[in-house]
OpenMM code with the backbone's topology and positions (N, CA, C; nanometers):
from openmm import Vec3, app, unit

residues = "MET ARG GLU PHE LEU PHE GLU HIS SER ILE PRO PHE VAL GLU ARG ASN ILE ARG GLN ASP SER GLN ALA LYS GLU GLU LEU LEU ARG LEU THR GLY LYS LEU VAL VAL PRO ALA PHE ALA VAL ASP GLY HIS TRP PHE PHE GLY TYR ASP PRO GLU ARG LEU GLU SER LEU VAL SER CYS TYR GLN VAL SER".split()
positions = [
    Vec3(0.2611, -0.3313, 0.2381),
    Vec3(0.1637, -0.4330, 0.2080),
    Vec3(0.2205, -0.5698, 0.2461),
    Vec3(0.3426, -0.5962, 0.2049),
    Vec3(0.4056, -0.7255, 0.2330),
    Vec3(0.4095, -0.7520, 0.3837),
    Vec3(0.4474, -0.6500, 0.4617),
    Vec3(0.4540, -0.6664, 0.6070),
    Vec3(0.3159, -0.6963, 0.6651),
    Vec3(0.2140, -0.6286, 0.6166),
    Vec3(0.0777, -0.6529, 0.6643),
    Vec3(0.0390, -0.7983, 0.6391),
    Vec3(0.0650, -0.8470, 0.5201),
    Vec3(0.0289, -0.9851, 0.4858),
    Vec3(0.1046, -1.0854, 0.5721),
    Vec3(0.2343, -1.0614, 0.5928),
    Vec3(0.3128, -1.1494, 0.6799),
    Vec3(0.2573, -1.1493, 0.8226),
    Vec3(0.2287, -1.0291, 0.8757),
    Vec3(0.1798, -1.0167, 1.0129),
    Vec3(0.0488, -1.0919, 1.0346),
    Vec3(-0.0322, -1.1015, 0.9302),
    Vec3(-0.1622, -1.1669, 0.9421),
    Vec3(-0.1617, -1.3088, 0.8832),
    Vec3(-0.0428, -1.3595, 0.8530),
    Vec3(-0.0263, -1.4959, 0.7997),
    Vec3(-0.1140, -1.5202, 0.6764),
    Vec3(-0.1161, -1.4213, 0.5881),
    Vec3(-0.1944, -1.4309, 0.4657),
    Vec3(-0.1006, -1.4705, 0.3520),
    Vec3(-0.1253, -1.5850, 0.2897),
    Vec3(-0.0386, -1.6266, 0.1787),
    Vec3(-0.0602, -1.5343, 0.0581),
    Vec3(0.0479, -1.5092, -0.0141),
    Vec3(0.0382, -1.4235, -0.1320),
    Vec3(0.1492, -1.4567, -0.2299),
    Vec3(0.1286, -1.4129, -0.3531),
    Vec3(0.2300, -1.4249, -0.4565),
    Vec3(0.2647, -1.2832, -0.4988),
    Vec3(0.3905, -1.2484, -0.4838),
    Vec3(0.4354, -1.1146, -0.5200),
    Vec3(0.4875, -1.1163, -0.6631),
    Vec3(0.4355, -1.0235, -0.7433),
    Vec3(0.4809, -1.0113, -0.8819),
    Vec3(0.5110, -0.8646, -0.9080),
    Vec3(0.6224, -0.8378, -0.9716),
    Vec3(0.6669, -0.7011, -0.9972),
    Vec3(0.6412, -0.6658, -1.1435),
    Vec3(0.5464, -0.5747, -1.1679),
    Vec3(0.5114, -0.5422, -1.3061),
    Vec3(0.6190, -0.4596, -1.3760),
    Vec3(0.7127, -0.4061, -1.3004),
    Vec3(0.8253, -0.3330, -1.3631),
    Vec3(0.9311, -0.4291, -1.4163),
    Vec3(0.9395, -0.5458, -1.3556),
    Vec3(1.0413, -0.6425, -1.3934),
    Vec3(0.9859, -0.7603, -1.4722),
    Vec3(0.8553, -0.7788, -1.4690),
    Vec3(0.7925, -0.8957, -1.5308),
    Vec3(0.6827, -0.8489, -1.6265),
    Vec3(0.7149, -0.8452, -1.7549),
    Vec3(0.6190, -0.7953, -1.8539),
    Vec3(0.4937, -0.8828, -1.8606),
    Vec3(0.5076, -1.0118, -1.8345),
    Vec3(0.3921, -1.1003, -1.8344),
    Vec3(0.2972, -1.0641, -1.7187),
    Vec3(0.3521, -1.0325, -1.6037),
    Vec3(0.2707, -0.9912, -1.4886),
    Vec3(0.1999, -0.8600, -1.5195),
    Vec3(0.2693, -0.7698, -1.5860),
    Vec3(0.2105, -0.6413, -1.6242),
    Vec3(0.0936, -0.6618, -1.7200),
    Vec3(0.1128, -0.7439, -1.8201),
    Vec3(0.0064, -0.7720, -1.9169),
    Vec3(-0.1128, -0.8392, -1.8493),
    Vec3(-0.0859, -0.9322, -1.7570),
    Vec3(-0.1933, -1.0028, -1.6887),
    Vec3(-0.2740, -0.9078, -1.6005),
    Vec3(-0.2062, -0.8208, -1.5272),
    Vec3(-0.2757, -0.7248, -1.4422),
    Vec3(-0.3650, -0.6337, -1.5265),
    Vec3(-0.3129, -0.5863, -1.6366),
    Vec3(-0.3902, -0.4999, -1.7251),
    Vec3(-0.5103, -0.5745, -1.7833),
    Vec3(-0.4898, -0.6982, -1.8220),
    Vec3(-0.5983, -0.7791, -1.8783),
    Vec3(-0.7073, -0.8064, -1.7747),
    Vec3(-0.6665, -0.8386, -1.6526),
    Vec3(-0.7625, -0.8746, -1.5484),
    Vec3(-0.8377, -0.7546, -1.4908),
    Vec3(-0.7702, -0.6403, -1.4835),
    Vec3(-0.8283, -0.5267, -1.4119),
    Vec3(-0.8523, -0.4037, -1.4989),
    Vec3(-0.7828, -0.3965, -1.6122),
    Vec3(-0.7912, -0.2761, -1.6942),
    Vec3(-0.7101, -0.1615, -1.6367),
    Vec3(-0.6295, -0.1902, -1.5335),
    Vec3(-0.5501, -0.0873, -1.4660),
    Vec3(-0.4078, -0.1362, -1.4438),
    Vec3(-0.3172, -0.0404, -1.4319),
    Vec3(-0.1799, -0.0705, -1.3920),
    Vec3(-0.1522, 0.0023, -1.2606),
    Vec3(-0.2284, -0.0329, -1.1589),
    Vec3(-0.2163, 0.0280, -1.0270),
    Vec3(-0.1689, -0.0800, -0.9309),
    Vec3(-0.0667, -0.0476, -0.8529),
    Vec3(-0.0155, -0.1412, -0.7542),
    Vec3(-0.0063, -0.0722, -0.6191),
    Vec3(-0.0163, -0.1442, -0.5097),
    Vec3(-0.0455, -0.2860, -0.5083),
    Vec3(-0.1889, -0.3135, -0.5517),
    Vec3(-0.2069, -0.4305, -0.6072),
    Vec3(-0.3387, -0.4776, -0.6489),
    Vec3(-0.3561, -0.6186, -0.5944),
    Vec3(-0.4762, -0.6472, -0.5462),
    Vec3(-0.5017, -0.7819, -0.4966),
    Vec3(-0.6493, -0.8143, -0.5128),
    Vec3(-0.6765, -0.9419, -0.5208),
    Vec3(-0.8145, -0.9878, -0.5391),
    Vec3(-0.8569, -1.0714, -0.4191),
    Vec3(-0.9819, -1.0531, -0.3793),
    Vec3(-1.0437, -1.1329, -0.2735),
    Vec3(-1.1775, -1.1796, -0.3282),
    Vec3(-1.1913, -1.3098, -0.3428),
    Vec3(-1.3149, -1.3675, -0.3970),
    Vec3(-1.3564, -1.3021, -0.5281),
    Vec3(-1.2585, -1.2763, -0.6145),
    Vec3(-1.2878, -1.2207, -0.7458),
    Vec3(-1.3073, -1.0700, -0.7496),
    Vec3(-1.2979, -1.0033, -0.6355),
    Vec3(-1.3115, -0.8577, -0.6297),
    Vec3(-1.1723, -0.7964, -0.6169),
    Vec3(-1.1405, -0.7010, -0.7037),
    Vec3(-1.0086, -0.6395, -0.7054),
    Vec3(-1.0043, -0.5160, -0.6178),
    Vec3(-0.8914, -0.4992, -0.5489),
    Vec3(-0.8649, -0.3834, -0.4643),
    Vec3(-0.7294, -0.3269, -0.5048),
    Vec3(-0.7164, -0.1944, -0.4950),
    Vec3(-0.5941, -0.1278, -0.5391),
    Vec3(-0.5442, -0.0326, -0.4314),
    Vec3(-0.4115, -0.0259, -0.4204),
    Vec3(-0.3499, 0.0644, -0.3243),
    Vec3(-0.3410, 0.0022, -0.1866),
    Vec3(-0.2625, 0.0655, -0.1017),
    Vec3(-0.2437, 0.0185, 0.0353),
    Vec3(-0.3328, 0.1007, 0.1274),
    Vec3(-0.4368, 0.0380, 0.1781),
    Vec3(-0.5325, 0.1021, 0.2675),
    Vec3(-0.5460, 0.0131, 0.3911),
    Vec3(-0.4693, 0.0422, 0.4962),
    Vec3(-0.4682, -0.0451, 0.6144),
    Vec3(-0.6067, -0.0681, 0.6750),
    Vec3(-0.6912, 0.0321, 0.6766),
    Vec3(-0.8249, 0.0143, 0.7344),
    Vec3(-0.9065, -0.0854, 0.6532),
    Vec3(-0.9011, -0.0745, 0.5221),
    Vec3(-0.9747, -0.1683, 0.4371),
    Vec3(-0.9187, -0.3092, 0.4536),
    Vec3(-0.7859, -0.3198, 0.4605),
    Vec3(-0.7238, -0.4510, 0.4776),
    Vec3(-0.7655, -0.5149, 0.6095),
    Vec3(-0.7667, -0.4371, 0.7169),
    Vec3(-0.8097, -0.4903, 0.8464),
    Vec3(-0.9543, -0.5388, 0.8380),
    Vec3(-1.0378, -0.4637, 0.7684),
    Vec3(-1.1777, -0.5020, 0.7526),
    Vec3(-1.1898, -0.6329, 0.6753),
    Vec3(-1.1135, -0.6468, 0.5678),
    Vec3(-1.1169, -0.7697, 0.4890),
    Vec3(-1.0678, -0.8882, 0.5704),
    Vec3(-0.9601, -0.8673, 0.6459),
    Vec3(-0.9057, -0.9753, 0.7287),
    Vec3(-1.0090, -1.0206, 0.8298),
    Vec3(-1.0777, -0.9273, 0.8936),
    Vec3(-1.1762, -0.9652, 0.9951),
    Vec3(-1.2948, -1.0386, 0.9328),
    Vec3(-1.3287, -1.0063, 0.8089),
    Vec3(-1.4397, -1.0741, 0.7408),
    Vec3(-1.4052, -1.2169, 0.7015),
    Vec3(-1.2770, -1.2445, 0.6786),
    Vec3(-1.2368, -1.3747, 0.6270),
    Vec3(-1.1604, -1.4600, 0.7286),
    Vec3(-1.1571, -1.4180, 0.8539),
    Vec3(-1.0880, -1.4979, 0.9548),
    Vec3(-1.1649, -1.6266, 0.9798),
    Vec3(-1.0882, -1.7348, 0.9904),
    Vec3(-1.1463, -1.8661, 1.0173),
    Vec3(-1.1167, -1.9017, 1.1615),
    Vec3(-1.2180, -1.9451, 1.2312),
    Vec3(-1.1987, -1.9831, 1.3733),
    Vec3(-1.1428, -2.1219, 1.3844),
] * unit.nanometer
topology = app.Topology()
chain = topology.addChain("A")
for resn in residues:
    res = topology.addResidue(resn, chain)
    for name in ("N", "CA", "C"):
        topology.addAtom(name, app.Element.getBySymbol(name[0]), res)
């Protein structure tokens, strides 16, 4: 996931729920799940690494 984001110049904040209990609590509060990777786009949450879905999201949000 990290490599995909770097390759597409997508800014992100990486938080490790195994090492950061506050991040774990926040993820659970926001999503009701403890599934990683997790990311939000315009308030919609996505879970897991799915390269096809990521490519689709990137193409939808590319700025010319």
